[in-house]
N, C-alpha and C positions, 0 to 999 in steps of 0.2 A: 058488640054481641057474638054468640056462640058462628054462627053462620057466616058473619066475615073471618071471625078467629078459624074456620075451618077451612074456607075457601083459601087464605094466605097461607094457610099450613100444608095444601094441596099441592098450593103452584111451588112452595118451598120443595116440597118433596120431589116436586117433576127437577126440577132444577140441580139437587143434589145426585137423583139420579143420572142427570147428566153428567156431572161433573167426574162422579166416579167412572163414568164411561170413557171418557178423555182421561184419564188418568189411568186407570188399566183397562185399555181396549180387548187386550185379549179375554178378560173377563166377562161369564155370561151373568148378566142382571138378570133377575127374575120378581117381578114387580107382581105380588099379590094384593091386589083391591079386595077391600071390605067388600064383604058381600051386597049389603046400601047403593055404593057405590058406582057408579056409568062405568063399567069395563071398556068401552069404545072409546070415551073420552081418556083415557090415559095411553091408550094404544093412538087415539091424533095427535096427545101433547108430547109425548117421548118421540126423540127420534127411531125413525124406519130403520132398525139393523136388528141383524138377527143375533148378537149378542146382548140388546137392549128386550126382553119378553114378556110378556104382560099376561100370567096364567091366573085362571082361579078354578080348578079344577080336584078333588078328591082330597081327603083328610090331608092338613096340615102338616102333621108330626113327620112323615117321610122328605119334606121338603127342609123343612127345621134342619132332621140328621143329617143332610144331604148339603147344608148350607155350610160357606167357611164364616159367614158372618150373617147374624139377623139384623137388620134395622126398622124399628119402628117408633111410632110415639101413641105413647097411653094406649098401647093395644095388650088383651091378653094374652096372643101370641109371644110377648114378650116374657110375660112369665111361663108359658110354656116350652121355650128356648132355654130360660133358665132352670129348668126342672129338668131339663134334658143335659145340663151342663154341656152346651153351646154359649160358641161366643154370641152375644145378644147386647145392640146399642141402641140408646134412646137418644133419639135426633130432635132438639129440641130447638132450631132457631127460636122460633119465639115459645114463650110461656104466659097460663095465664091458670092461677091455681083452680078459679072455680070452674074451666072445660076440662086440665088435663087431669089424666086419673093416675092417682100417688103409686098403687104399688108396683105395677109395670115397670114405668121408668125407675124406681127407688133399685129394682133388680137389675137395673141393666147399667152398662156403663154410657157416663154421659157427654153428648156431642152434641154440641152448639151453636155449630157453623158447617160447614160441609172442606170446608178445608184441611 
C-alpha cells in the first residue's frame, strides 16, 4: 500500500542523508521536506549536526541553483533541477510503478543504493 511504501522511502532517505554526511562530513546537506511532511520529524530522525539542515523556506529555485547536486524521488523539483541544467539524482532504493512519478525520475541520474 502507498502508506507503507512512502514510509519505507522516508526512512531510506534519512539513512541516505546520514551516509552522505559520514562520507562527506565537510559538505552541508540541506534537506528540504515536502510541504505536506512533518518538518520537525526530519529534524528528530537526522543527526544533530550543523552540517545537516532541515529547511523549508522561500522559493526552491535559488536552492537548486546553489546545490552541488539535488537528490529526490519522484519529485517535480527534479524536473526544475533538470531544466536549470543542475546535477540531479533520483534516489530509488525501492520502486513501485504505481506510486513512482515517471518524468522526474526519467530526467535524473539513477541511484538505487546509497553506496
